[in-house]
C-alpha positions in Angstrom: -59.9 5.7 89.1 -56.2 8.0 88.7 -54.3 5.1 88.2 -56.7 3.5 85.3 -56.6 7.5 83.6 -52.8 7.1 83.9 -52.4 3.9 82.1 -54.8 4.7 79.7 -53.3 7.9 78.6 -49.7 6.1 78.4 -51.6 3.5 76.2 -52.8 5.7 74.2 -49.5 7.9 73.8 -47.4 4.5 73.2 -50.4 3.8 70.0 -50.1 6.9 68.5 -46.5 6.5 68.7 -46.4 2.9 66.9 -48.9 4.2 64.5 -46.8 7.7 63.8 -43.9 4.7 63.2 -46.0 3.0 61.2 -47.2 5.3 59.2 -44.5 8.3 58.7 -41.7 7.5 55.2 -39.1 9.6 54.5 -38.8 9.9 50.6 -35.2 10.9 49.0 -34.8 14.2 46.5 -33.7 11.3 43.8 -36.5 9.1 44.1 -41.0 9.1 43.7 -43.1 7.9 46.1 -46.3 5.7 44.7 -48.6 4.6 47.3 -50.7 1.2 46.5 -53.8 1.4 49.1 -55.5 -2.4 48.9 -53.7 -2.7 45.8 -55.0 -0.1 44.0 -52.8 3.0 42.9 -53.3 5.9 44.7 -53.6 9.2 42.4 -50.2 11.6 42.6 -46.6 10.8 43.4 -45.6 11.8 46.8 -42.2 14.0 46.2 -39.0 14.0 48.3 -39.4 14.8 52.4 -41.4 13.2 55.0 -44.9 11.4 54.0 -47.3 9.4 55.6 -49.5 6.7 54.5 -51.9 4.4 56.4 -50.2 1.3 58.2 -51.8 -2.0 57.0 -53.8 -0.2 54.5 -51.2 1.7 52.0 -48.4 0.5 50.6 -45.5 2.7 49.0 -42.9 2.1 46.8 -39.7 4.4 45.9 -38.2 4.3 42.1 -35.3 6.0 42.0 -34.9 8.5 39.5 -31.5 8.9 38.9 -29.9 7.6 35.3 -28.8 3.6 35.2 -25.9 3.3 33.4 -26.3 -0.5 32.4 -23.5 -2.4 30.2 -25.1 -4.8 27.4 -23.5 -7.8 26.7 -21.8 -8.4 24.1 -24.0 -10.0 21.0 -22.1 -12.3 18.2 -23.8 -11.2 14.9 -23.4 -11.4 11.2 -22.6 -8.0 9.2 -24.8 -7.6 6.0 -21.2 -7.9 4.3 -21.1 -11.7 6.2 -18.3 -11.0 8.2 -19.2 -12.4 11.8 -18.8 -10.0 14.8 -18.9 -9.7 18.5 -20.2 -6.4 19.8 -20.9 -4.7 23.0 -22.7 -2.0 24.3 -23.6 0.5 27.4 -26.9 2.1 27.5 -28.1 5.1 30.2 -31.9 5.4 30.5 -33.7 6.9 33.7 -37.6 7.1 35.1 -39.4 9.9 33.8 -42.7 8.4 35.5 -42.6 6.0 38.2 -46.3 4.8 38.5 -46.1 3.7 34.6 -42.7 2.3 35.5 -44.1 0.3 38.5 -47.8 -0.8 36.9 -46.8 -0.9 33.0 -43.8 -3.8 32.8 -42.9 -5.7 36.0 -38.8 -5.1 36.1 -38.2 -2.3 33.4 -34.2 -2.6 34.3 -34.7 -6.1 32.6 -37.0 -5.4 30.2 -35.1 -2.4 29.1 -31.2 -5.4 28.9 -33.3 -7.4 26.5 -34.5 -4.8 24.7 -31.1 -3.4 24.4 -29.7 -7.0 23.3 -32.1 -7.6 20.4 -31.7 -4.0 19.2 -27.6 -4.5 19.2 -28.7 -8.1 17.2 -30.5 -6.5 14.4 -29.0 -3.4 14.1 -25.6 -5.9 13.5 -27.2 -7.8 11.0 -28.6 -4.2 8.9 -24.8 -2.8 9.0 -21.4 -3.0 7.0 -18.4 -3.6 8.8 -16.8 -0.1 7.4 -19.8 1.2 9.4 -19.5 -0.4 12.3 -16.2 0.7 12.5 -15.9 4.1 11.3 -19.6 5.1 11.8 -20.2 4.6 15.4 -22.3 7.9 15.6 -25.0 6.6 13.2 -25.1 3.6 14.6 -25.6 4.8 17.9 -28.7 7.1 17.0 -30.6 4.4 15.4 -29.8 2.0 18.2 -31.1 4.6 20.4 -34.1 5.1 18.7 -35.0 1.3 18.1 -35.0 0.7 22.4 -36.7 3.8 23.6 -39.7 3.2 21.3 -41.2 0.5 23.4 -39.5 2.1 26.5 -41.5 5.2 25.9 -44.5 3.4 27.3 -42.7 1.6 30.5 -42.3 5.3 31.9 -38.6 4.7 30.9 -36.8 7.4 28.9 -33.3 6.3 26.8 -30.9 9.1 27.6 -27.7 7.6 25.3 -26.6 4.1 23.7 -23.2 3.7 23.0 -21.5 0.8 21.1 -18.1 -0.1 23.5 -16.4 -2.5 21.3 -16.2 -4.2 17.7 -14.1 -7.8 18.3 -12.9 -9.2 14.9 -11.3 -12.7 13.5 -8.2 -12.7 13.5 -8.1 -13.7 9.6 -9.9 -10.6 8.8 -7.7 -8.8 11.5 -5.1 -10.2 8.8 -6.6 -9.0 5.8 -7.7 -5.3 6.8 -3.6 -5.1 7.8 -2.9 -6.1 4.6 -5.7 -3.8 3.3 -4.4 -0.6 5.2 -0.3 -1.5 4.3 -1.0 -1.8 0.5 -3.2 1.8 0.5 -0.4 3.6 2.7 2.2 1.8 0.0 -0.3 3.4 -3.3 0.3 6.6 -1.8 3.4 6.9 -0.9 4.2 5.8 -4.9 1.7 8.6 -5.5 3.1 11.4 -3.8 6.5 9.8 -5.3 5.5 9.7 -8.4 4.2 13.7 -8.3 7.5 14.8 -7.0 9.0 13.1 -9.4 6.9 14.7 -12.2 7.4 18.3 -10.3 11.0 17.7 -10.5 10.9 17.3 -13.9 9.1 20.1 -15.0 11.8 22.0 -12.9 14.5 20.5 -14.7 13.0 20.8 -17.9 13.3 24.4 -17.5 16.3 24.5 -16.1 17.7 22.9 -19.1 15.5 25.3 -21.2 17.7 27.9 -19.5 21.1 26.4 -19.5 20.3 26.0 -23.4 21.0 29.7 -24.4 24.1 29.9 -22.6 26.4 26.6 -23.1 29.2 27.8 -20.6 26.3 27.0 -17.8 26.0 23.5 -18.5 29.6 23.7 -17.7 29.7 25.2 -14.5 26.8 23.1 -13.4 29.5 20.2 -14.4 32.2 21.4 -12.2 29.9 22.3 -9.4 29.6 18.2 -9.6 32.4 17.5 -9.5 33.3 19.6 -6.8 30.2 17.9 -4.7 31.9 14.5 -5.2 35.0 15.4 -4.6 34.3 16.5 -1.2 33.6 13.4 0.2 36.6 11.3 1.7 36.2 8.3 -0.8 38.4 7.1 -3.6 36.1 7.5 -6.4 37.8 9.3 -9.7 35.0 10.6 -11.7 35.3 11.8 -15.5 32.9 13.0 -16.6 31.9 12.0 -20.1 29.8 13.8 -22.7 26.6 12.3 -23.9 27.5 13.3 -27.2 30.2 11.5 -27.9 28.1 8.7 -26.6 24.9 9.0 -29.3 28.1 9.4 -31.8 29.4 5.9 -31.1 25.8 4.4 -31.4 25.8 5.6 -34.6 29.0 4.5 -35.5 29.8 1.0 -37.9 28.8 -2.4 -35.5 32.4 -4.1 -34.3 31.7 -6.8 -36.5 32.3 -5.1 -39.8 35.4 -3.4 -38.0 37.2 -6.8 -37.1 36.5 -8.5 -40.5 38.3 -5.1 -42.0 41.2 -5.1 -39.7 41.5 -9.6 -40.0 41.8 -8.7 -44.4 44.9 -5.6 -43.4 46.7 -7.2 -41.2 46.8 -10.6 -43.5 47.5 -8.4 -46.9 50.6 -6.3 -44.6 51.8 -10.0 -43.3 52.7 -11.4 -46.9 56.1 -11.7 -47.4 58.2 -11.0 -50.8 60.6 -13.4 -52.2 64.0 -11.5 -53.5 64.0 -10.7 -57.3 67.2 -12.6 -57.4 65.8 -16.5 -55.9 64.7 -19.0 -58.4 61.0 -20.5 -58.1 61.7 -24.1 -57.1 59.0 -26.6 -58.7 57.0 -29.1 -56.2 54.6 -31.6 -57.3 51.2 -31.1 -55.7 49.9 -34.3 -54.7 47.4 -34.4 -57.8 50.1 -34.3 -60.1 49.5 -30.6 -60.9 52.9 -28.9 -60.3 53.3 -25.9 -58.1 55.8 -23.3 -57.7 56.8 -23.3 -54.3 57.4 -19.8 -52.7 56.0 -18.2 -55.1 55.5 -14.5 -55.1 52.0 -13.8 -54.1 50.3 -11.4 -56.0 48.3 -8.2 -53.9 45.0 -8.8 -53.3 42.8 -6.3 -55.3 39.5 -5.9 -53.0 36.6 -4.0 -54.8 36.8 0.2 -54.8 34.9 1.4 -51.0 37.0 -1.2 -49.0 38.9 1.6 -47.9 35.5 3.2 -47.0 34.4 0.4 -43.9 34.9 2.8 -41.3 31.9 5.2 -43.0 28.9 5.3 -40.6 25.7 3.5 -42.1 27.3 0.3 -43.7 26.3 -2.7 -41.6 28.0 -5.6 -43.8 31.4 -5.6 -44.6 32.9 -5.6 -48.2 33.2 -8.7 -50.6 37.0 -9.3 -50.7 38.2 -10.9 -54.5 41.3 -12.0 -55.2 43.2 -11.0 -58.9 44.0 -14.3 -61.0 48.1 -14.8 -61.2 50.2 -16.4 -63.8 51.8 -18.8 -62.1 54.6 -21.1 -64.4 54.1 -24.7 -63.6 57.6 -25.3 -64.6 61.0 -23.7 -64.2 63.1 -22.9 -67.7 66.5 -25.7 -67.3 69.7 -23.8 -68.2 70.7 -26.3 -70.9 67.7 -24.9 -73.2 69.3 -21.3 -72.6 72.1 -21.9 -75.2 70.1 -23.3 -77.8 67.3 -20.5 -78.5 70.8 -18.5 -78.7 72.2 -20.6 -81.8 68.5 -20.8 -83.3 68.4 -17.4 -83.5 69.6 -15.3 -86.5 70.2 -11.7 -86.5 67.8 -9.3 -88.8 
């Protein structure tokens, strides 16, 4: 009898141990327990620590309340300005209601992932390329609102959404590089032009100050010559007044000067025969008799020919030769005594 009682006690203790082992559950600090009794949701969420359930009747589901980091696969899309891009993102979310996360949706992780992908495609189609590259904060906020709206009913809260990378085609990258280079060149030219404007204003002020003292300009010229001579080179610098260049610009053109010099040289180079040399008559091919080595009459020019170097004259003066009487035949020595005999004294 005693043996049977001992066996019964041992059996009861073993049954109690097995029941305790089957009913005992431990919930961690970052988890919450949801109990389903015969398939029905029990009220109350089991907090962290030790808890018990009815074995073979209750089923405990543990839900993690930590923030989950989920990468969103890269999505291909066309922006509003018809540019093909490839965008990927990352989403941060957490469960705020364990019971809703288990009852409302089959797999809240998969649901959030699919919602993030569709929302990312939608936000790409509504945005321009410049917004994707420079205004990401606004796009992140819009993407977060689009995902968070349906996720609230699932007991999930979207903590943050970030666009990670925007991949562009190679042709678009080259076009953007050329655009950026042109923009930088434009800014450099504007800055250079602004500097030239400021320098010209300062030079104008300096010229105004130097105009009152002509010696100041000469001193400045000498300083420039000294600065050039300080370098080790073989360059010879000769200051040339600008006023002289302006005077030469207003002078007579070179063609008129050359014409005057040619006429003057021809007149001066003409030889004059001696007075006692007789003229020799020659017959021209046309039958006319001309005199060889006849003295050439001086060429007379119109008045004002000597003033060709005067400023403002653009055409050379006209030169007209003075007609001279040239004897067609030379007198013979036999006729001269006859003329003397016929002459009678008065």
